[in-house]
A tleap script that builds the chain and sets N, CA, C and O, in Angstrom:
source leaprc.protein.ff14SB
mol = sequence {
  NMET PRO SER ASP GLU LEU LYS LYS LEU ASN
  ASP ILE ASN GLY LEU GLU PRO CYS PRO ARG
  GLY THR ASP VAL GLY ALA PHE GLY ARG ALA
  THR LYS THR VAL ASP ASN PHE VAL ALA GLY
  PHE ILE TYR ALA ALA ALA ILE GLU GLU LEU
  ILE GLN ARG THR LYS GLU ILE GLU LEU ALA
  LEU ALA THR LEU THR GLU GLU GLU ARG GLU
  GLU LEU LEU PRO THR LEU LYS GLU ASP LEU
  ALA ASP ILE ASP ALA LYS TRP VAL ILE ALA
  THR ALA LEU PHE GLY VAL ASP CALA
}
set mol.1.N position { 22.761 3.384 9.500 }
set mol.1.CA position { 22.212 2.115 10.425 }
set mol.1.C position { 22.214 1.383 11.075 }
set mol.1.O position { 22.132 0.217 10.688 }
set mol.2.N position { 22.328 1.768 12.640 }
set mol.2.CA position { 23.304 1.368 14.093 }
set mol.2.C position { 23.765 -0.168 13.295 }
set mol.2.O position { 23.207 -0.792 12.392 }
set mol.3.N position { 24.570 -0.340 13.791 }
set mol.3.CA position { 24.874 -2.247 14.156 }
set mol.3.C position { 23.896 -2.777 15.203 }
set mol.3.O position { 23.340 -2.244 16.164 }
set mol.4.N position { 23.872 -4.317 14.561 }
set mol.4.CA position { 22.956 -5.422 16.422 }
set mol.4.C position { 24.069 -4.945 17.606 }
set mol.4.O position { 23.634 -4.626 18.713 }
set mol.5.N position { 25.422 -4.911 17.347 }
set mol.5.CA position { 26.205 -5.043 18.020 }
set mol.5.C position { 25.683 -3.428 19.235 }
set mol.5.O position { 25.579 -3.555 20.455 }
set mol.6.N position { 25.472 -2.248 18.580 }
set mol.6.CA position { 25.477 -0.930 19.653 }
set mol.6.C position { 23.794 -1.534 19.617 }
set mol.6.O position { 23.374 -0.711 20.430 }
set mol.7.N position { 22.877 -2.146 19.357 }
set mol.7.CA position { 21.833 -2.095 19.800 }
set mol.7.C position { 21.538 -2.688 21.134 }
set mol.7.O position { 20.509 -2.375 21.733 }
set mol.8.N position { 22.416 -3.546 21.630 }
set mol.8.CA position { 22.742 -4.786 22.616 }
set mol.8.C position { 21.755 -3.765 23.815 }
set mol.8.O position { 21.107 -2.785 23.446 }
set mol.9.N position { 21.830 -4.304 25.453 }
set mol.9.CA position { 21.685 -3.831 26.129 }
set mol.9.C position { 22.547 -3.331 26.984 }
set mol.9.O position { 23.125 -4.189 27.651 }
set mol.10.N position { 22.711 -2.703 27.106 }
set mol.10.CA position { 24.074 -2.246 28.363 }
set mol.10.C position { 24.366 -3.181 28.919 }
set mol.10.O position { 25.312 -3.752 28.375 }
set mol.11.N position { 23.857 -3.844 30.137 }
set mol.11.CA position { 24.227 -4.779 30.723 }
set mol.11.C position { 25.014 -6.002 29.239 }
set mol.11.O position { 26.133 -6.509 29.166 }
set mol.12.N position { 24.266 -6.051 28.645 }
set mol.12.CA position { 24.667 -6.937 27.538 }
set mol.12.C position { 25.974 -7.191 27.235 }
set mol.12.O position { 26.518 -8.256 27.528 }
set mol.13.N position { 26.706 -5.976 26.472 }
set mol.13.CA position { 27.667 -4.901 26.557 }
set mol.13.C position { 28.883 -4.918 27.303 }
set mol.13.O position { 30.043 -4.865 26.895 }
set mol.14.N position { 28.141 -5.052 29.204 }
set mol.14.CA position { 28.709 -4.474 30.204 }
set mol.14.C position { 28.993 -2.868 30.552 }
set mol.14.O position { 30.019 -2.475 31.108 }
set mol.15.N position { 28.106 -2.178 30.204 }
set mol.15.CA position { 28.830 -0.912 30.212 }
set mol.15.C position { 27.246 -0.900 31.346 }
set mol.15.O position { 26.264 -1.605 31.116 }
set mol.16.N position { 27.365 0.060 32.518 }
set mol.16.CA position { 27.010 0.898 33.120 }
set mol.16.C position { 25.728 1.420 32.489 }
set mol.16.O position { 25.981 1.467 31.286 }
set mol.17.N position { 24.236 1.918 32.725 }
set mol.17.CA position { 23.261 2.347 32.564 }
set mol.17.C position { 23.595 3.596 32.809 }
set mol.17.O position { 24.471 3.906 33.617 }
set mol.18.N position { 22.927 4.406 32.134 }
set mol.18.CA position { 23.097 5.385 31.445 }
set mol.18.C position { 22.407 6.358 32.400 }
set mol.18.O position { 21.222 6.307 32.073 }
set mol.19.N position { 22.552 7.289 33.498 }
set mol.19.CA position { 21.151 7.907 34.324 }
set mol.19.C position { 21.067 8.837 33.351 }
set mol.19.O position { 19.853 9.039 33.306 }
set mol.20.N position { 21.334 9.210 32.918 }
set mol.20.CA position { 20.248 10.559 32.240 }
set mol.20.C position { 19.433 10.010 31.772 }
set mol.20.O position { 18.327 10.234 32.264 }
set mol.21.N position { 19.503 8.842 30.402 }
set mol.21.CA position { 18.441 7.981 29.406 }
set mol.21.C position { 17.636 7.973 29.807 }
set mol.21.O position { 16.624 8.466 29.309 }
set mol.22.N position { 17.724 7.161 31.379 }
set mol.22.CA position { 16.512 6.766 32.728 }
set mol.22.C position { 15.184 7.547 32.429 }
set mol.22.O position { 14.184 6.876 32.173 }
set mol.23.N position { 15.096 8.965 32.444 }
set mol.23.CA position { 14.311 9.239 33.013 }
set mol.23.C position { 13.304 10.102 31.372 }
set mol.23.O position { 13.024 11.269 31.102 }
set mol.24.N position { 13.043 8.685 30.616 }
set mol.24.CA position { 12.697 9.783 28.797 }
set mol.24.C position { 11.513 8.759 28.739 }
set mol.24.O position { 11.254 7.576 28.958 }
set mol.25.N position { 10.720 10.413 28.135 }
set mol.25.CA position { 9.629 9.433 28.015 }
set mol.25.C position { 8.324 9.909 28.703 }
set mol.25.O position { 8.567 10.168 29.882 }
set mol.26.N position { 7.304 10.071 28.449 }
set mol.26.CA position { 6.144 9.395 29.279 }
set mol.26.C position { 6.292 8.700 30.578 }
set mol.26.O position { 6.455 9.414 31.568 }
set mol.27.N position { 6.281 8.223 30.632 }
set mol.27.CA position { 5.873 7.036 31.592 }
set mol.27.C position { 7.623 6.969 33.074 }
set mol.27.O position { 7.852 6.527 34.200 }
set mol.28.N position { 8.448 7.859 31.794 }
set mol.28.CA position { 10.181 7.706 32.201 }
set mol.28.C position { 10.010 7.640 33.974 }
set mol.28.O position { 9.907 6.643 34.689 }
set mol.29.N position { 10.025 8.990 34.323 }
set mol.29.CA position { 10.254 8.975 36.176 }
set mol.29.C position { 7.877 7.883 37.156 }
set mol.29.O position { 7.063 7.882 38.080 }
set mol.30.N position { 8.270 7.303 35.792 }
set mol.30.CA position { 7.129 6.291 37.336 }
set mol.30.C position { 7.317 5.663 38.495 }
set mol.30.O position { 6.603 5.571 39.493 }
set mol.31.N position { 8.571 5.164 38.184 }
set mol.31.CA position { 8.829 4.844 39.247 }
set mol.31.C position { 9.528 5.083 40.152 }
set mol.31.O position { 10.051 4.356 40.996 }
set mol.32.N position { 9.561 6.861 39.864 }
set mol.32.CA position { 9.745 7.674 41.414 }
set mol.32.C position { 8.386 7.926 42.133 }
set mol.32.O position { 8.080 7.578 43.274 }
set mol.33.N position { 7.271 8.936 40.776 }
set mol.33.CA position { 5.655 8.344 41.661 }
set mol.33.C position { 5.200 7.483 42.500 }
set mol.33.O position { 4.532 7.674 43.516 }
set mol.34.N position { 5.788 6.010 41.798 }
set mol.34.CA position { 5.361 4.549 42.422 }
set mol.34.C position { 6.089 4.584 44.563 }
set mol.34.O position { 5.653 4.194 45.646 }
set mol.35.N position { 7.422 5.344 44.025 }
set mol.35.CA position { 8.443 5.243 45.489 }
set mol.35.C position { 7.554 6.382 46.535 }
set mol.35.O position { 7.254 6.327 47.728 }
set mol.36.N position { 7.331 7.311 45.563 }
set mol.36.CA position { 7.006 8.680 46.445 }
set mol.36.C position { 6.318 8.164 47.002 }
set mol.36.O position { 6.481 7.912 48.196 }
set mol.37.N position { 4.760 7.649 45.956 }
set mol.37.CA position { 3.299 6.980 46.322 }
set mol.37.C position { 3.336 6.173 47.687 }
set mol.37.O position { 2.605 6.388 48.654 }
set mol.38.N position { 4.655 4.878 47.553 }
set mol.38.CA position { 4.656 4.417 48.444 }
set mol.38.C position { 4.767 4.838 49.351 }
set mol.38.O position { 3.756 4.677 50.035 }
set mol.39.N position { 6.052 5.727 50.156 }
set mol.39.CA position { 6.768 5.897 50.723 }
set mol.39.C position { 5.335 6.949 51.889 }
set mol.39.O position { 4.891 6.741 53.017 }
set mol.40.N position { 5.080 7.968 50.905 }
set mol.40.CA position { 4.246 8.409 51.013 }
set mol.40.C position { 2.745 7.621 51.963 }
set mol.40.O position { 2.038 8.316 52.692 }
set mol.41.N position { 2.532 6.320 51.785 }
set mol.41.CA position { 2.057 5.712 52.460 }
set mol.41.C position { 1.855 5.711 53.817 }
set mol.41.O position { 1.022 6.233 54.558 }
set mol.42.N position { 3.445 4.534 54.073 }
set mol.42.CA position { 3.869 3.989 54.830 }
set mol.42.C position { 3.911 5.181 55.509 }
set mol.42.O position { 4.050 4.905 56.701 }
set mol.43.N position { 3.867 6.190 55.371 }
set mol.43.CA position { 4.478 7.476 56.928 }
set mol.43.C position { 3.065 7.563 57.056 }
set mol.43.O position { 2.521 7.274 58.122 }
set mol.44.N position { 2.357 7.977 55.951 }
set mol.44.CA position { 0.571 8.516 56.554 }
set mol.44.C position { 0.259 6.940 57.766 }
set mol.44.O position { -0.161 7.062 58.916 }
set mol.45.N position { 0.554 5.781 57.187 }
set mol.45.CA position { 0.247 4.424 58.285 }
set mol.45.C position { 0.985 5.137 59.401 }
set mol.45.O position { 0.376 5.246 60.465 }
set mol.46.N position { 1.858 5.493 59.338 }
set mol.46.CA position { 3.077 5.336 60.854 }
set mol.46.C position { 2.625 6.350 62.003 }
set mol.46.O position { 2.820 6.376 63.218 }
set mol.47.N position { 1.541 7.656 60.588 }
set mol.47.CA position { 1.593 9.249 62.532 }
set mol.47.C position { -0.058 8.545 62.160 }
set mol.47.O position { -0.742 8.578 63.183 }
set mol.48.N position { -0.419 8.255 61.586 }
set mol.48.CA position { -2.367 7.308 62.049 }
set mol.48.C position { -1.383 5.857 63.100 }
set mol.48.O position { -2.398 5.474 63.681 }
set mol.49.N position { -1.046 5.575 63.270 }
set mol.49.CA position { -0.875 4.850 64.589 }
set mol.49.C position { 0.414 5.012 65.925 }
set mol.49.O position { 0.776 4.306 66.867 }
set mol.50.N position { 0.982 6.936 65.115 }
set mol.50.CA position { 1.186 7.438 66.518 }
set mol.50.C position { -0.165 8.101 67.410 }
set mol.50.O position { -0.463 7.732 68.546 }
set mol.51.N position { -0.918 9.184 66.602 }
set mol.51.CA position { -1.929 9.621 66.652 }
set mol.51.C position { -3.100 8.350 67.884 }
set mol.51.O position { -3.581 8.494 69.007 }
set mol.52.N position { -3.109 7.506 67.123 }
set mol.52.CA position { -3.935 6.580 67.598 }
set mol.52.C position { -3.331 6.098 69.140 }
set mol.52.O position { -4.113 6.282 70.072 }
set mol.53.N position { -2.413 5.683 69.366 }
set mol.53.CA position { -1.138 5.511 70.607 }
set mol.53.C position { -1.902 6.385 71.516 }
set mol.53.O position { -2.592 6.171 72.513 }
set mol.54.N position { -1.366 8.037 70.481 }
set mol.54.CA position { -1.671 8.655 71.688 }
set mol.54.C position { -3.338 8.628 72.356 }
set mol.54.O position { -3.640 8.448 73.536 }
set mol.55.N position { -3.959 8.788 71.574 }
set mol.55.CA position { -5.333 8.722 72.468 }
set mol.55.C position { -5.691 8.056 73.176 }
set mol.55.O position { -6.609 8.312 73.955 }
set mol.56.N position { -5.107 7.057 73.119 }
set mol.56.CA position { -5.282 5.376 73.848 }
set mol.56.C position { -5.042 5.680 74.985 }
set mol.56.O position { -5.868 5.415 75.859 }
set mol.57.N position { -3.336 6.592 75.415 }
set mol.57.CA position { -2.831 7.100 76.330 }
set mol.57.C position { -3.691 8.090 77.146 }
set mol.57.O position { -3.997 8.027 78.337 }
set mol.58.N position { -3.836 8.515 76.722 }
set mol.58.CA position { -5.165 9.802 77.064 }
set mol.58.C position { -5.534 9.379 77.507 }
set mol.58.O position { -5.046 9.279 78.633 }
set mol.59.N position { -6.925 8.545 77.210 }
set mol.59.CA position { -7.951 8.010 77.414 }
set mol.59.C position { -7.417 7.495 78.223 }
set mol.59.O position { -8.055 7.838 79.218 }
set mol.60.N position { -6.267 6.562 78.698 }
set mol.60.CA position { -6.194 5.752 79.650 }
set mol.60.C position { -5.508 6.816 80.852 }
set mol.60.O position { -5.193 6.288 81.918 }
set mol.61.N position { -5.377 7.662 80.757 }
set mol.61.CA position { -4.636 8.922 81.971 }
set mol.61.C position { -6.697 9.652 82.334 }
set mol.61.O position { -7.432 10.011 83.253 }
set mol.62.N position { -6.688 9.570 81.704 }
set mol.62.CA position { -8.802 10.404 81.981 }
set mol.62.C position { -9.273 9.322 82.653 }
set mol.62.O position { -9.188 9.471 83.872 }
set mol.63.N position { -9.822 8.101 82.241 }
set mol.63.CA position { -10.187 7.141 83.250 }
set mol.63.C position { -9.673 6.330 84.120 }
set mol.63.O position { -10.553 5.579 84.542 }
set mol.64.N position { -8.706 6.138 84.564 }
set mol.64.CA position { -7.381 5.981 85.547 }
set mol.64.C position { -7.800 6.229 87.298 }
set mol.64.O position { -7.662 7.300 87.891 }
set mol.65.N position { -8.281 5.063 87.843 }
set mol.65.CA position { -8.895 5.278 89.457 }
set mol.65.C position { -7.504 5.813 90.255 }
set mol.65.O position { -6.394 5.603 89.765 }
set mol.66.N position { -7.597 6.194 90.936 }
set mol.66.CA position { -6.409 6.717 91.413 }
set mol.66.C position { -5.289 5.719 91.810 }
set mol.66.O position { -4.114 6.078 91.890 }
set mol.67.N position { -5.889 3.871 92.169 }
set mol.67.CA position { -5.023 2.770 92.993 }
set mol.67.C position { -4.135 2.939 90.800 }
set mol.67.O position { -3.066 3.463 90.486 }
set mol.68.N position { -5.383 2.123 89.693 }
set mol.68.CA position { -4.287 2.169 89.006 }
set mol.68.C position { -3.217 3.161 88.292 }
set mol.68.O position { -2.194 2.839 87.688 }
set mol.69.N position { -3.832 4.692 88.575 }
set mol.69.CA position { -3.133 5.377 88.226 }
set mol.69.C position { -1.515 5.053 89.156 }
set mol.69.O position { -0.517 4.931 88.445 }
set mol.70.N position { -1.373 4.957 90.371 }
set mol.70.CA position { -0.367 5.244 91.296 }
set mol.70.C position { 0.428 3.578 89.744 }
set mol.70.O position { 1.331 3.736 88.923 }
set mol.71.N position { -0.160 2.685 89.915 }
set mol.71.CA position { 0.517 1.628 89.257 }
set mol.71.C position { 1.127 1.248 87.791 }
set mol.71.O position { 1.910 0.446 87.281 }
set mol.72.N position { 0.256 2.354 87.433 }
set mol.72.CA position { 0.411 1.941 86.189 }
set mol.72.C position { 1.307 3.755 85.349 }
set mol.72.O position { 2.138 3.779 84.441 }
set mol.73.N position { 1.001 4.379 85.734 }
set mol.73.CA position { 1.411 5.884 85.944 }
set mol.73.C position { 2.758 5.666 85.341 }
set mol.73.O position { 2.846 5.428 84.136 }
set mol.74.N position { 3.918 5.738 86.180 }
set mol.74.CA position { 5.793 5.032 85.404 }
set mol.74.C position { 5.401 4.496 83.464 }
set mol.74.O position { 5.835 5.161 82.523 }
set mol.75.N position { 4.586 3.293 83.289 }
set mol.75.CA position { 4.285 3.107 82.480 }
set mol.75.C position { 4.147 3.805 81.541 }
set mol.75.O position { 5.129 3.943 80.811 }
set mol.76.N position { 2.861 4.524 81.191 }
set mol.76.CA position { 2.426 5.348 80.530 }
set mol.76.C position { 3.498 6.293 80.351 }
set mol.76.O position { 3.755 6.602 79.187 }
set mol.77.N position { 4.187 6.823 81.297 }
set mol.77.CA position { 5.103 7.457 80.675 }
set mol.77.C position { 6.202 7.454 80.071 }
set mol.77.O position { 6.816 8.291 79.408 }
set mol.78.N position { 6.426 6.144 80.456 }
set mol.78.CA position { 7.578 5.916 79.379 }
set mol.78.C position { 6.973 5.644 78.145 }
set mol.78.O position { 7.657 5.670 77.122 }
set mol.79.N position { 5.392 5.305 78.100 }
set mol.79.CA position { 5.116 5.178 76.698 }
set mol.79.C position { 5.002 6.166 76.469 }
set mol.79.O position { 5.737 6.337 75.497 }
set mol.80.N position { 4.399 7.337 76.779 }
set mol.80.CA position { 4.552 8.829 76.166 }
set mol.80.C position { 6.314 9.725 75.446 }
set mol.80.O position { 6.486 10.631 74.631 }
set mol.81.N position { 6.800 9.298 75.860 }
set mol.81.CA position { 8.227 9.425 75.744 }
set mol.81.C position { 8.563 9.030 74.659 }
set mol.81.O position { 8.870 9.759 73.716 }
set mol.82.N position { 8.546 7.635 74.660 }
set mol.82.CA position { 8.383 6.346 73.370 }
set mol.82.C position { 8.014 7.416 72.138 }
set mol.82.O position { 8.748 7.826 71.239 }
set mol.83.N position { 6.266 7.795 72.489 }
set mol.83.CA position { 6.010 8.982 71.526 }
set mol.83.C position { 6.015 9.653 71.353 }
set mol.83.O position { 5.520 9.995 70.279 }
set mol.84.N position { 6.480 10.420 72.067 }
set mol.84.CA position { 7.081 11.942 71.131 }
set mol.84.C position { 8.087 11.497 70.442 }
set mol.84.O position { 7.977 11.699 69.232 }
set mol.85.N position { 9.733 10.562 71.033 }
set mol.85.CA position { 10.872 11.084 70.832 }
set mol.85.C position { 9.896 10.417 68.472 }
set mol.85.O position { 10.204 10.839 67.357 }
set mol.86.N position { 8.794 9.309 68.921 }
set mol.86.CA position { 8.703 9.116 66.886 }
set mol.86.C position { 8.724 10.032 66.774 }
set mol.86.O position { 9.627 10.567 66.130 }
set mol.87.N position { 7.095 11.157 67.711 }
set mol.87.CA position { 6.680 12.566 66.410 }
set mol.87.C position { 8.327 13.329 66.413 }
set mol.87.O position { 8.219 14.473 65.971 }
set mol.88.N position { 9.592 13.033 66.741 }
set mol.88.CA position { 10.413 13.967 66.435 }
set mol.88.C position { 11.046 13.704 65.421 }
set mol.88.O position { 11.411 14.489 64.546 }
set mol.89.N position { 11.308 11.894 65.531 }
set mol.89.CA position { 11.181 11.680 64.044 }
set mol.89.C position { 10.958 11.781 62.861 }
set mol.89.O position { 11.748 11.891 61.923 }
set mol.90.N position { 9.347 11.729 62.889 }
set mol.90.CA position { 8.267 11.455 61.743 }
set mol.90.C position { 8.696 12.595 61.573 }
set mol.90.O position { 9.529 12.693 60.673 }
set mol.91.N position { 8.228 14.211 62.528 }
set mol.91.CA position { 8.144 15.071 61.858 }
set mol.91.C position { 9.766 15.779 60.455 }
set mol.91.O position { 9.791 16.236 59.312 }
set mol.92.N position { 11.244 15.296 62.015 }
set mol.92.CA position { 12.336 15.332 60.771 }
set mol.92.C position { 12.139 14.989 59.252 }
set mol.92.O position { 12.542 15.569 58.243 }
set mol.93.N position { 11.374 13.838 59.424 }
set mol.93.CA position { 11.234 12.970 57.793 }
set mol.93.C position { 11.094 13.680 57.175 }
set mol.93.O position { 11.958 13.979 56.352 }
set mol.94.N position { 10.150 14.188 57.247 }
set mol.94.CA position { 8.293 14.594 56.529 }
set mol.94.C position { 9.474 16.066 56.699 }
set mol.94.O position { 10.264 15.371 57.337 }
set mol.95.N position { 9.889 16.868 56.670 }
set mol.95.CA position { 10.278 18.660 56.711 }
set mol.95.C position { 9.823 19.412 57.692 }
set mol.95.O position { 9.946 20.596 57.378 }
set mol.96.N position { 9.192 19.226 59.095 }
set mol.96.CA position { 8.648 19.703 59.619 }
set mol.96.C position { 8.871 20.225 60.347 }
set mol.96.O position { 8.794 19.513 61.348 }
set mol.97.N position { 9.237 21.455 60.656 }
set mol.97.CA position { 9.745 21.222 62.764 }
set mol.97.C position { 8.389 21.822 63.416 }
set mol.97.O position { 7.386 22.390 62.984 }
set mol.98.N position { 8.933 21.356 64.830 }
set mol.98.CA position { 8.478 20.695 65.423 }
set mol.98.C position { 8.964 21.583 66.601 }
set mol.98.O position { 8.694 21.272 67.761 }
savepdb mol mol.pdb
quit
């Protein structure tokens, strides 16, 4: 029968946790699953925001009068360039070649 000293947690004994022993049992990888789920949710929300912003700018470009277009076109082009850069980052993070 193991002694009580051996049964103590690693941090009490001053030992580092064993990485091989952490993903054991039916719920051993549950924290990784939760992390992946949360990351996917955040990624989906960011993509949705990029899609919405792109649609808003395209609608604005389609409905502007000539005077408004001359006034707002530089700003809208900067916004589109910023969104394009964010799309490149998003596709790189997701592993998609764009």
